[in-house]
VOPAGU-2260 file (C-alpha; in pm, 1 decimal, decimal comma):
REM VOPAGU-2260
SITE   aa  ch    i         X         Y         Z
SITE  UNK   A    0    3917,6  -23219,6   -1588,2
SITE  UNK   A    1    3819,5  -23304,7   -1947,7
SITE  UNK   A    2    3517,2  -23074,2   -1924,3
SITE  UNK   A    3    3693,1  -22784,5   -1754,8
SITE  UNK   A    4    4021,7  -22779,9   -1941,8
SITE  UNK   A    5    3887,0  -22655,0   -2279,3
SITE  UNK   A    6    3716,9  -22363,9   -2100,7
SITE  UNK   A    7    4030,9  -22236,3   -1927,3
SITE  UNK   A    8    4147,8  -21890,4   -2039,0
SITE  UNK   A    9    4499,3  -21871,0   -2173,5
SITE  UNK   A   10    4630,5  -21692,6   -1863,7
SITE  UNK   A   11    4494,4  -21938,4   -1602,6
SITE  UNK   A   12    4709,4  -22193,4   -1421,8
SITE  UNK   A   13    4551,3  -22527,5   -1331,7
SITE  UNK   A   14    4719,1  -22741,9   -1064,7
SITE  UNK   A   15    4588,6  -23100,2   -1077,5
SITE  UNK   A   16    4660,6  -23311,7    -771,3
SITE  UNK   A   17    4629,8  -23668,0    -647,2
SITE  UNK   A   18    4775,1  -23869,3    -361,2
SITE  UNK   A   19    4938,1  -24113,7    -604,2
SITE  UNK   A   20    5209,9  -24024,9    -855,8
SITE  UNK   A   21    5117,2  -24307,9   -1098,5
SITE  UNK   A   22    4766,3  -24162,0   -1130,4
SITE  UNK   A   23    4914,9  -23822,8   -1214,9
SITE  UNK   A   24    5159,5  -23976,9   -1463,8
SITE  UNK   A   25    4874,6  -24147,0   -1645,5
SITE  UNK   A   26    4665,3  -23829,3   -1654,0
SITE  UNK   A   27    4959,1  -23617,8   -1769,6
SITE  UNK   A   28    5023,0  -23856,6   -2058,3
SITE  UNK   A   29    4667,2  -23798,3   -2178,8
SITE  UNK   A   30    4664,7  -23421,9   -2138,5
SITE  UNK   A   31    4965,0  -23209,4   -2227,8
SITE  UNK   A   32    4909,0  -22839,7   -2177,8
SITE  UNK   A   33    5145,2  -22577,3   -2033,3
SITE  UNK   A   34    4861,4  -22433,4   -1825,2
SITE  UNK   A   35    4827,7  -22759,4   -1629,3
SITE  UNK   A   36    5073,3  -22857,1   -1355,6
SITE  UNK   A   37    5054,4  -23204,9   -1199,8
SITE  UNK   A   38    5146,0  -23240,1    -833,3
SITE  UNK   A   39    5113,7  -23499,7    -556,6
SITE  UNK   A   40    4914,5  -23353,3    -267,9
SITE  UNK   A   41    4726,0  -23464,5      41,4
SITE  UNK   A   42    4391,7  -23283,8      70,9
SITE  UNK   A   43    4429,4  -23268,1     449,5
SITE  UNK   A   44    4774,2  -23103,7     426,2
SITE  UNK   A   45    4796,4  -22907,5     102,4
SITE  UNK   A   46    5147,9  -22806,0      -5,0
SITE  UNK   A   47    5037,4  -22459,1    -118,2
SITE  UNK   A   48    5062,8  -22109,1      23,9
SITE  UNK   A   49    4770,6  -21932,9     189,6
SITE  UNK   A   50    4534,1  -21746,5     -44,3
SITE  UNK   A   51    4702,8  -21884,1    -358,0
SITE  UNK   A   52    4399,9  -22002,2    -559,6
SITE  UNK   A   53    4075,8  -21850,2    -682,8
SITE  UNK   A   54    3898,7  -22186,0    -710,9
SITE  UNK   A   55    3944,6  -22525,8    -547,6
SITE  UNK   A   56    3765,1  -22819,0    -713,9
SITE  UNK   A   57    3721,7  -23172,5    -587,4
SITE  UNK   A   58    3535,3  -23423,3    -803,2
SITE  UNK   A   59    3401,9  -23727,5    -615,0
SITE  UNK   A   60    3684,6  -23720,4    -362,9
SITE  UNK   A   61    3549,0  -23569,8     -40,5
SITE  UNK   A   62    3386,4  -23895,9      69,2
SITE  UNK   A   63    3735,1  -24053,3      87,7
SITE  UNK   A   64    3891,8  -23786,1     310,5
SITE  UNK   A   65    3989,5  -23930,9     651,0
SITE  UNK   A   66    3918,6  -23590,7     811,2
SITE  UNK   A   67    3674,7  -23388,6     603,5
SITE  UNK   A   68    3667,9  -23079,5     822,0
SITE  UNK   A   69    4046,0  -23059,9     808,0
SITE  UNK   A   70    4045,1  -23106,3     429,6
SITE  UNK   A   71    3778,0  -22840,1     388,1
SITE  UNK   A   72    3977,5  -22609,9     616,2
SITE  UNK   A   73    4280,9  -22661,3     394,5
SITE  UNK   A   74    4072,6  -22572,6      88,5
SITE  UNK   A   75    3962,3  -22254,7     263,3
SITE  UNK   A   76    4319,0  -22171,3     365,0
SITE  UNK   A   77    4454,0  -22180,8       9,5
SITE  UNK   A   78    4162,3  -21982,4    -133,6
SITE  UNK   A   79    4209,7  -21615,2    -206,2
SITE  UNK   A   80    3952,6  -21374,4     -58,5
SITE  UNK   A   81    3628,7  -21424,2    -249,2
SITE  UNK   A   82    3746,9  -21761,8    -382,7
SITE  UNK   A   83    3519,3  -22062,2    -433,4
SITE  UNK   A   84    3539,8  -22424,6    -319,2
SITE  UNK   A   85    3338,3  -22662,1    -536,2
SITE  UNK   A   86    3299,8  -23035,3    -481,7
SITE  UNK   A   87    3057,9  -23318,8    -542,2
SITE  UNK   A   88    2985,0  -23651,9    -373,9
SITE  UNK   A   89    2752,9  -23939,6    -452,9
SITE  UNK   A   90    2404,6  -23944,1    -306,1
SITE  UNK   A   91    2277,4  -24245,5    -107,6
SITE  UNK   A   92    2328,3  -24580,9    -274,9
SITE  UNK   A   93    1955,4  -24646,7    -315,7
SITE  UNK   A   94    1946,3  -24348,0    -551,6
SITE  UNK   A   95    2226,6  -24482,7    -771,6
SITE  UNK   A   96    2113,9  -24780,0    -974,3
SITE  UNK   A   97    2432,0  -24960,8   -1076,3
SITE  UNK   A   98    2590,3  -24939,8    -731,3
SITE  UNK   A   99    2269,9  -25049,8    -556,6
SITE  UNK   A  100    2210,6  -25346,9    -787,2
SITE  UNK   A  101    2570,8  -25465,7    -758,3
SITE  UNK   A  102    2566,8  -25434,9    -378,4
SITE  UNK   A  103    2249,1  -25644,2    -361,0
SITE  UNK   A  104    2390,1  -25907,9    -597,7
SITE  UNK   A  105    2709,8  -25945,7    -396,3
SITE  UNK   A  106    2509,7  -25950,5     -75,0
SITE  UNK   A  107    2323,4  -26253,7    -208,6
SITE  UNK   A  108    2653,5  -26417,3    -306,9
SITE  UNK   A  109    2809,5  -26356,4      36,0
SITE  UNK   A  110    2505,7  -26355,1     268,6
SITE  UNK   A  111    2708,8  -26402,1     586,1
SITE  UNK   A  112    2953,3  -26121,4     514,4
SITE  UNK   A  113    2822,9  -25895,8     242,2
SITE  UNK   A  114    3072,2  -25653,0      82,2
SITE  UNK   A  115    2972,3  -25304,5     196,3
SITE  UNK   A  116    3238,6  -25083,1      41,3
SITE  UNK   A  117    2999,3  -24900,2    -192,5
SITE  UNK   A  118    2737,3  -24793,3      64,6
SITE  UNK   A  119    3002,5  -24734,7     331,8
SITE  UNK   A  120    3244,3  -24513,1     140,8
SITE  UNK   A  121    3160,2  -24384,3    -210,4
SITE  UNK   A  122    2793,2  -24349,4    -111,8
SITE  UNK   A  123    2853,0  -24286,1     257,1
SITE  UNK   A  124    2877,5  -23906,6     262,1
SITE  UNK   A  125    2550,5  -23769,2     129,4
SITE  UNK   A  126    2367,5  -23619,7     427,4
SITE  UNK   A  127    2307,5  -23253,8     339,2
SITE  UNK   A  128    2297,1  -23139,0     701,3
SITE  UNK   A  129    2629,2  -23311,4     775,7
SITE  UNK   A  130    2796,9  -23168,5     465,0
SITE  UNK   A  131    2678,6  -22820,1     555,5
SITE  UNK   A  132    2797,2  -22860,5     917,0
SITE  UNK   A  133    3139,9  -22983,2     807,2
SITE  UNK   A  134    3180,3  -22682,1     577,5
SITE  UNK   A  135    3065,8  -22449,2     854,7
SITE  UNK   A  136    3310,3  -22607,0    1098,5
SITE  UNK   A  137    3584,4  -22550,9     839,2
SITE  UNK   A  138    3506,8  -22179,6     843,1
SITE  UNK   A  139    3296,3  -22132,9     531,2
SITE  UNK   A  140    3002,5  -21894,9     558,8
SITE  UNK   A  141    2829,6  -21889,6     218,5
SITE  UNK   A  142    2727,5  -22249,0     137,6
SITE  UNK   A  143    2503,2  -22380,2    -141,4
SITE  UNK   A  144    2420,2  -22751,4    -185,2
SITE  UNK   A  145    2216,0  -22896,4    -470,0
SITE  UNK   A  146    2118,5  -23246,1    -578,7
SITE  UNK   A  147    2186,4  -23343,3    -939,2
SITE  UNK   A  148    2013,9  -23637,9   -1106,9
SITE  UNK   A  149    2149,9  -23777,7   -1432,8
SITE  UNK   A  150    2175,9  -24102,4   -1624,5
SITE  UNK   A  151    2483,2  -24321,9   -1647,8
SITE  UNK   A  152    2527,7  -24524,3   -1966,5
SITE  UNK   A  153    2755,1  -24828,3   -1991,2
SITE  UNK   A  154    2825,0  -25012,9   -2319,4
SITE  UNK   A  155    2702,2  -25330,6   -2151,6
SITE  UNK   A  156    2603,4  -25471,5   -1815,1
SITE  UNK   A  157    2935,2  -25656,9   -1803,3
SITE  UNK   A  158    3130,3  -25334,5   -1860,3
SITE  UNK   A  159    2956,0  -25167,9   -1566,7
SITE  UNK   A  160    3002,6  -25471,3   -1341,7
SITE  UNK   A  161    3369,7  -25497,0   -1435,9
SITE  UNK   A  162    3429,8  -25130,4   -1351,5
SITE  UNK   A  163    3281,7  -25171,7   -1004,6
SITE  UNK   A  164    3405,2  -25521,0    -917,0
SITE  UNK   A  165    3755,8  -25492,3   -1059,4
SITE  UNK   A  166    3825,4  -25119,9   -1067,9
SITE  UNK   A  167    3738,9  -25019,5    -711,3
SITE  UNK   A  168    3817,4  -25133,4    -356,3
SITE  UNK   A  169    3517,3  -25362,4    -395,2
SITE  UNK   A  170    3761,1  -25602,6    -563,0
SITE  UNK   A  171    3958,6  -25630,9    -239,4
SITE  UNK   A  172    3641,9  -25702,0     -42,6
SITE  UNK   A  173    3541,4  -25976,9    -287,0
SITE  UNK   A  174    3884,3  -26141,0    -287,5
SITE  UNK   A  175    3911,3  -26117,6      91,3
SITE  UNK   A  176    3595,6  -26327,1     116,8
SITE  UNK   A  177    3699,4  -26573,0    -155,3
SITE  UNK   A  178    4026,0  -26530,4    -345,3
SITE  UNK   A  179    3889,7  -26718,3    -645,9
SITE  UNK   A  180    3546,6  -26556,0    -665,3
SITE  UNK   A  181    3619,9  -26239,9    -866,4
SITE  UNK   A  182    3500,5  -26376,9   -1201,7
SITE  UNK   A  183    3182,3  -26519,8   -1054,4
SITE  UNK   A  184    3112,5  -26199,4    -862,0
SITE  UNK   A  185    3161,7  -25987,1   -1173,4
SITE  UNK   A  186    2928,8  -26202,5   -1380,8
SITE  UNK   A  187    2666,3  -26213,5   -1106,1
SITE  UNK   A  188    2677,7  -25836,7   -1086,5
SITE  UNK   A  189    2647,3  -25808,4   -1464,4
SITE  UNK   A  190    2348,6  -26043,7   -1469,8
SITE  UNK   A  191    2178,9  -25839,3   -1197,5
SITE  UNK   A  192    2234,0  -25512,8   -1388,3
SITE  UNK   A  193    2097,4  -25665,9   -1709,2
SITE  UNK   A  194    1791,5  -25799,4   -1526,0
SITE  UNK   A  195    1726,6  -25461,6   -1363,4
SITE  UNK   A  196    1761,2  -25287,6   -1699,6
SITE  UNK   A  197    1515,9  -25526,9   -1862,3
SITE  UNK   A  198    1272,4  -25465,9   -1579,8
SITE  UNK   A  199    1279,9  -25091,1   -1644,7
SITE  UNK   A  200    1238,2  -25098,4   -2021,4
SITE  UNK   A  201    1115,4  -25446,4   -2111,2
SITE  UNK   A  202    1299,4  -25716,5   -2306,5
SITE  UNK   A  203    1510,7  -25632,1   -2610,2
SITE  UNK   A  204    1665,8  -25861,7   -2872,5
SITE  UNK   A  205    2029,2  -25773,2   -2804,2
SITE  UNK   A  206    2108,4  -25690,8   -2438,1
SITE  UNK   A  207    2432,0  -25510,6   -2532,3
SITE  UNK   A  208    2315,8  -25318,8   -2835,7
SITE  UNK   A  209    2217,9  -24985,2   -2686,3
SITE  UNK   A  210    2412,3  -24997,5   -2363,9
SITE  UNK   A  211    2282,3  -25033,1   -2011,6
SITE  UNK   A  212    2151,8  -24726,2   -1833,9
SITE  UNK   A  213    2125,7  -24644,5   -1467,2
SITE  UNK   A  214    2007,5  -24346,2   -1270,8
SITE  UNK   A  215    2278,7  -24170,9   -1074,8
SITE  UNK   A  216    2242,8  -23890,2    -825,4
SITE  UNK   A  217    2501,1  -23671,9    -657,0
SITE  UNK   A  218    2526,6  -23376,2    -422,9
SITE  UNK   A  219    2706,0  -23065,6    -544,8
SITE  UNK   A  220    2839,2  -22818,9    -287,1
SITE  UNK   A  221    2966,1  -22464,0    -332,9
SITE  UNK   A  222    3130,1  -22272,8     -49,4
SITE  UNK   A  223    3280,6  -21928,7     -77,1
SITE  UNK   A  224    3563,5  -21755,8     102,1
SITE  UNK   A  225    3460,8  -21418,0     241,2
SITE  UNK   A  226    3554,2  -21073,1     109,2
SITE  UNK   A  227    3696,7  -20961,6    -223,3
SITE  UNK   A  228    3815,4  -21171,7    -513,9
SITE  UNK   A  229    4157,4  -21187,6    -673,9
SITE  UNK   A  230    4299,7  -21382,2    -966,4
SITE  UNK   A  231    4562,1  -21649,3    -910,9
SITE  UNK   A  232    4489,2  -22004,1   -1022,8
SITE  UNK   A  233    4275,8  -22313,4   -1008,0
SITE  UNK   A  234    4345,6  -22632,2    -813,9
SITE  UNK   A  235    4168,2  -22957,7    -859,5
């Protein structure tokens, strides 16, 4: 949203959606623009008319859909002829450093019942053949999928560990195993990230000075509605 919004022409309408109203309220407080409309919506049952958007965008959300083919079909339904559906998902966890290191650290902490939220869900929908088949089953004909590799930078190992252990469903998995273990789990994850970072670049005097870096990789998919284009709006 932050990257796309400044590039929107003056006559474009952007409808930003989420399942949860509090998430939309928070986002709306940070971005006030008459071109942007905030609306609660379920990706598997979109509350929009057929052929009402030129572009549908979904950033790191498709892996959470309970029925991806249905959600993709809904995206296709609301696209105007010639419209484009763009989305991205995380690649496999072993190609995403922070998530992989944290999963291993928590696996060592809970060896009998390792938390598996990260590989199961955020990093669980990366198979190119499956993504392509789901889009085909949803009715899309022109499909392009590419892999993007980048680098994630956190101000410190603790900041990265806190984001994962306290800011995702991983927190629930930790507390389900031990209600009092969140602090220890977070610090174990931070120590593992710092150790992995040192292993990649060698020791440094101040572990928090330059931030901790981790490779991240995602899949980007583009699917187009058939026939001619028209101009209506953008939905995220």
